[in-house]
C-alpha positions as CSV (number, residue, x, y, z in Angstrom):
1,M,0.0,0.0,0.0
2,T,1.4,3.4,-1.0
3,T,1.5,5.8,1.9
4,L,1.5,9.5,1.9
5,V,5.2,9.6,2.7
6,D,5.8,7.3,-0.2
7,R,3.9,9.8,-2.4
8,W,6.1,12.6,-1.1
9,V,9.3,10.7,-1.7
10,A,8.2,9.9,-5.3
11,A,7.3,13.5,-6.1
12,A,10.5,14.8,-4.6
13,R,12.6,12.3,-6.5
14,G,10.6,13.0,-9.7
15,A,11.3,16.7,-9.3
16,G,15.1,16.1,-9.0
17,A,15.8,15.9,-5.3
18,T,19.1,14.1,-4.7
19,A,18.9,13.3,-1.0
20,D,18.7,9.7,-0.1
21,D,15.4,7.9,0.5
22,A,15.8,8.0,4.3
23,D,16.2,11.8,4.4
24,L,13.3,12.3,2.0
25,A,11.1,10.0,4.1
26,A,12.1,11.9,7.2
27,A,11.1,15.1,5.6
28,G,7.8,13.6,4.6
29,E,7.1,12.5,8.2
30,Y,8.1,16.0,9.4
31,L,5.6,17.6,7.0
32,L,2.9,15.2,8.2
33,A,3.6,16.3,11.8
34,R,3.2,19.9,10.7
35,W,-0.1,19.1,9.0
36,S,-1.3,17.4,12.2
37,E,-0.7,20.4,14.5
38,P,-3.5,21.0,17.1
39,Q,-4.6,24.5,15.7
40,R,-5.6,22.9,12.4
41,Q,-9.2,22.0,12.0
42,Y,-9.6,22.2,8.2
43,H,-6.0,22.6,7.0
44,T,-5.1,19.0,8.1
45,V,-3.8,15.8,6.6
46,A,-7.2,15.2,5.1
47,H,-7.0,18.5,3.2
48,L,-3.5,17.6,2.0
49,T,-4.7,14.3,0.9
50,A,-7.6,15.7,-1.0
51,V,-5.4,18.2,-2.8
52,L,-2.9,15.5,-3.8
53,D,-5.7,13.3,-5.0
54,V,-7.0,16.0,-7.4
55,V,-3.5,16.7,-8.6
56,D,-2.9,12.9,-9.3
57,R,-6.3,12.5,-11.0
58,H,-5.6,15.5,-13.4
59,A,-1.8,15.3,-13.6
60,E,-1.9,15.4,-17.4
61,L,-3.0,19.1,-17.1
62,A,0.3,20.1,-15.6
63,P,3.6,19.9,-17.4
64,G,5.4,19.9,-14.0
65,A,3.1,17.6,-12.1
66,D,5.7,16.6,-9.5
67,R,6.4,20.2,-8.8
68,V,2.7,20.7,-8.3
69,R,2.6,17.7,-5.9
70,L,5.5,19.2,-3.9
71,A,3.6,22.5,-3.7
72,A,0.5,20.8,-2.6
73,W,2.5,19.3,0.3
74,L,4.1,22.6,1.2
75,H,1.3,25.1,0.5
76,D,0.1,25.1,4.1
77,A,3.2,23.8,5.8
78,V,3.2,26.9,7.9
79,Y,-0.3,27.5,9.2
80,D,-1.3,29.9,12.1
81,P,-5.0,31.0,12.1
82,R,-3.9,34.1,13.9
83,A,-1.5,35.2,11.2
84,L,-2.4,38.3,9.3
85,G,-2.9,38.7,5.5
86,D,-0.9,36.3,3.4
87,A,1.7,35.6,6.1
88,N,1.0,31.9,6.1
89,E,1.5,31.6,2.4
90,R,4.6,33.7,2.3
91,D,6.1,31.8,5.2
92,S,5.2,28.5,3.6
93,A,6.8,29.6,0.4
94,E,10.0,30.5,2.2
95,F,9.9,27.2,4.1
96,A,9.4,25.3,0.9
97,A,12.4,26.8,-0.8
98,G,14.6,26.1,2.2
99,L,13.4,22.5,2.7
100,L,13.8,21.6,-0.9
101,A,17.3,23.1,-1.0
102,T,18.3,20.9,1.9
103,L,17.0,17.8,0.0
104,G,19.1,18.5,-3.0
105,A,16.4,19.8,-5.3
106,P,17.7,21.9,-8.2
107,D,17.5,25.6,-7.5
108,E,15.0,26.2,-10.2
109,V,12.7,23.5,-8.7
110,A,12.9,25.0,-5.2
111,T,12.2,28.5,-6.7
112,E,9.3,27.2,-8.8
113,V,7.6,25.3,-5.9
114,A,7.9,28.4,-3.7
115,R,6.3,30.4,-6.4
116,L,3.4,27.9,-6.7
117,V,2.9,27.9,-3.0
118,G,2.6,31.7,-3.0
119,L,-0.2,31.5,-5.6
120,T,-2.5,30.0,-3.0
121,A,-2.7,33.3,-1.1
122,G,-5.1,34.7,-3.7
123,H,-5.6,31.9,-6.2
124,A,-4.9,34.2,-9.1
125,T,-2.8,32.8,-11.9
126,A,-1.6,33.9,-15.3
127,D,-3.1,32.5,-18.4
128,D,0.0,30.6,-19.3
129,D,0.5,28.9,-15.9
130,P,-1.0,25.4,-16.1
131,D,1.0,24.1,-13.1
132,G,-0.3,27.0,-10.9
133,E,-3.8,26.6,-12.3
134,L,-3.9,22.9,-11.2
135,L,-2.6,23.7,-7.8
136,C,-5.2,26.4,-7.2
137,D,-8.0,24.3,-8.7
138,A,-7.0,21.4,-6.4
139,D,-6.8,23.7,-3.4
140,L,-10.4,25.1,-4.1
141,A,-11.9,21.7,-5.1
142,V,-13.6,21.6,-1.6
143,L,-15.9,24.5,-2.7
144,A,-17.6,22.2,-5.2
145,I,-18.4,19.3,-2.9
146,D,-22.0,18.3,-1.9
147,P,-23.9,20.6,0.5
148,D,-23.3,18.4,3.6
149,G,-19.6,18.2,2.9
150,Y,-19.5,22.0,2.3
151,A,-21.2,22.5,5.7
152,A,-18.6,20.3,7.4
153,Y,-15.9,22.4,5.7
154,T,-17.3,25.7,6.8
155,A,-17.7,24.4,10.4
156,A,-14.1,23.3,10.4
157,I,-13.0,26.7,9.2
158,R,-15.0,28.3,12.0
159,R,-13.3,26.1,14.5
160,E,-9.9,27.2,13.2
161,Y,-11.0,30.8,13.8
162,A,-12.6,30.2,17.2
163,H,-10.5,33.0,18.6
164,V,-12.3,35.5,16.3
165,P,-15.6,37.0,17.6
166,D,-18.7,36.2,15.5
167,D,-19.2,39.6,14.0
168,A,-15.5,39.9,12.9
169,F,-15.6,36.4,11.5
170,R,-18.7,37.1,9.5
171,G,-17.1,40.2,8.1
172,G,-13.8,38.5,7.2
173,R,-15.5,35.5,5.7
174,T,-17.9,37.6,3.7
175,Q,-14.8,39.3,2.1
176,V,-13.3,35.9,1.3
177,L,-16.5,34.6,-0.3
178,K,-17.1,37.8,-2.4
179,A,-13.5,37.7,-3.7
180,L,-14.0,34.2,-4.8
181,L,-17.3,35.0,-6.5
182,E,-15.8,37.9,-8.2
183,L,-13.1,35.8,-10.0
184,P,-13.9,35.4,-13.7
185,S,-13.9,31.7,-12.9
186,I,-13.1,29.9,-9.7
187,Y,-11.5,27.0,-11.6
188,R,-9.0,27.6,-14.4
189,H,-8.7,24.3,-16.2
190,A,-11.6,23.7,-18.5
191,P,-12.5,20.2,-17.5
192,L,-12.5,21.2,-13.8
193,R,-14.4,24.3,-14.5
194,A,-17.0,22.4,-16.4
195,A,-17.3,19.9,-13.5
196,W,-17.2,22.1,-10.5
197,E,-17.9,25.9,-11.2
198,E,-21.7,25.8,-11.0
199,R,-21.8,23.8,-7.8
200,A,-19.0,25.9,-6.2
201,R,-20.8,29.1,-6.9
202,A,-24.0,27.8,-5.5
203,N,-22.2,26.7,-2.3
204,L,-20.5,30.1,-2.0
205,E,-23.7,32.0,-2.6
206,A,-25.6,30.0,0.0
207,E,-22.9,30.5,2.6
208,L,-22.8,34.3,1.8
209,K,-26.6,34.4,2.3
210,S,-26.4,32.6,5.6
211,L,-23.8,35.1,6.9
212,G,-26.3,38.0,6.2
């Protein structure tokens, strides 16, 4: 049975990391420990697995699929619900570059994975960025799940931000939802847009309405 750590090692090796398998596996275990931190309610190993599964199912859409897989592993490697703005994404990108360098990844791979991680701050990509598009589409795939699953997702997000008073949370969450709905399309790759866009917008609109 292929484990998550096996998947990490395969992606790192496929992207050119030269560290031995033991060091790569240790890095994977360390990342799983980060994804299991107690402050996480949604940004957990389950989210990581869901993103990786989307990338694997649609890897043909991304020329640098292994780099996208590494970015999936690293995009929330640093996650503090109390951080301001895009601090988590910026810190995760910096962490990604440093970790990959220690594992012997080529400089251009470490730089590219860090760039991909940074895209998850606003999920805005250029038209000629299929790798970035797949990562962002995979990260936002949760928006298009069934209503019960979506309710579980929003409940988990609220638990992560339990330190935020209700009024402030509603205001901040409303801004997030409106920004997503104002995107020309939530999903960039045509087959994913066709499969998910309508349902995601319905979920977002329903949540926005519930927030008043």
